[in-house]
C-alpha positions in Angstrom: 165.2 248.6 -59.2 161.6 247.7 -58.8 159.0 250.1 -57.4 157.1 249.1 -54.2 153.4 247.7 -55.5 151.7 249.3 -52.4 153.4 252.7 -53.0 152.3 252.9 -56.6 148.7 251.7 -56.1 148.3 254.4 -53.1 149.6 257.1 -55.4 147.7 255.6 -58.4 144.5 255.9 -56.5 145.5 259.6 -55.0 146.1 260.7 -58.7 142.9 259.4 -59.9 140.9 261.0 -57.2 142.4 264.2 -57.7 142.2 265.1 -61.3 143.9 262.5 -63.0 147.5 263.7 -63.4 150.3 264.9 -61.0 153.9 266.3 -60.6 156.2 264.7 -58.2 158.8 266.2 -56.4 161.4 263.8 -55.1 163.2 265.1 -51.8 165.8 263.4 -49.8 164.6 263.8 -46.0 167.0 261.8 -44.2 169.7 259.1 -44.5 167.9 256.2 -46.2 164.8 257.8 -46.8 163.3 259.8 -49.8 160.1 261.8 -50.0 157.8 261.7 -52.8 155.5 264.4 -52.8 152.8 264.8 -55.3 150.9 267.8 -56.0 147.9 266.6 -57.8 145.7 268.6 -60.7 143.8 269.9 -58.2 146.5 271.2 -56.0 146.0 268.7 -53.3 149.3 267.4 -51.8 150.3 263.8 -51.0 153.2 262.2 -50.1 155.2 258.8 -49.7 158.3 258.2 -48.3 160.6 255.4 -50.0 164.4 254.3 -49.0 166.3 256.0 -51.7 166.3 258.1 -54.7 166.4 254.9 -57.2 163.3 253.5 -55.5 161.5 257.0 -55.6 162.2 257.3 -59.2 161.1 253.7 -59.9 157.7 254.6 -58.4 157.2 257.6 -60.5 158.2 255.8 -63.7 155.3 253.3 -62.7 153.0 255.9 -62.8 152.1 257.2 -66.4 149.8 260.2 -65.5 152.5 261.8 -62.9 156.1 263.7 -63.8 159.0 264.6 -61.7 159.2 268.3 -61.0 160.8 270.6 -58.7 159.4 273.1 -56.5 159.2 275.8 -59.1 156.3 278.4 -59.5 154.4 276.1 -61.7 154.1 273.7 -58.9 153.7 275.7 -56.0 151.3 278.1 -57.6 148.8 274.9 -57.8 149.7 273.5 -54.4 146.6 273.7 -52.1 147.5 272.8 -48.4 144.4 271.2 -47.0 142.6 272.7 -43.7 145.0 271.8 -40.8 148.3 271.0 -42.6 150.0 273.7 -41.4 149.5 272.9 -37.3 149.9 269.3 -38.3 153.4 270.2 -39.6 154.4 272.8 -37.4 153.9 270.8 -34.4 154.3 272.7 -31.2 154.8 275.6 -32.8 151.4 275.8 -33.9 150.2 275.6 -30.6 151.7 279.2 -30.0 149.4 282.2 -29.6 151.9 284.8 -30.8 152.1 283.7 -34.3 149.6 284.4 -36.8 147.7 282.1 -38.7 148.3 280.4 -41.7 146.8 282.0 -45.0 144.5 279.6 -45.9 143.0 279.2 -42.6 142.0 282.7 -41.7 
C-alpha cells in the first residue's frame, strides 16, 4: 500500500516544526476512515484521516521519526491540546454555561 504523498508531506512538516519526533495513534473513526493522531515531541497534537488501516500504517512507515503508539500514560502525559481545542471538539456542548471550563483554559 502506497502512502498518500500529501498526507506524508504535511505530517513530515508538522513533526519537523514541533520537535522532530512524534508518536502516532491509529484510530478507526468510521467505516472507511482511520484517524492518524500525531503527538509531537513538544506535546502539540495534529491529525489526518485516511481511508483504511493499511494506508495509515503506510503513512507512519514513510515517516522515520514517527512511531506507532497507543493512548498510554507516556503519550497522554505529553499531549498538550492548544487553546480552544476542547471547544472545537465539543461543539454545541462548549457553548453551555453550566459546564466547567477545560483544565488548560482556566
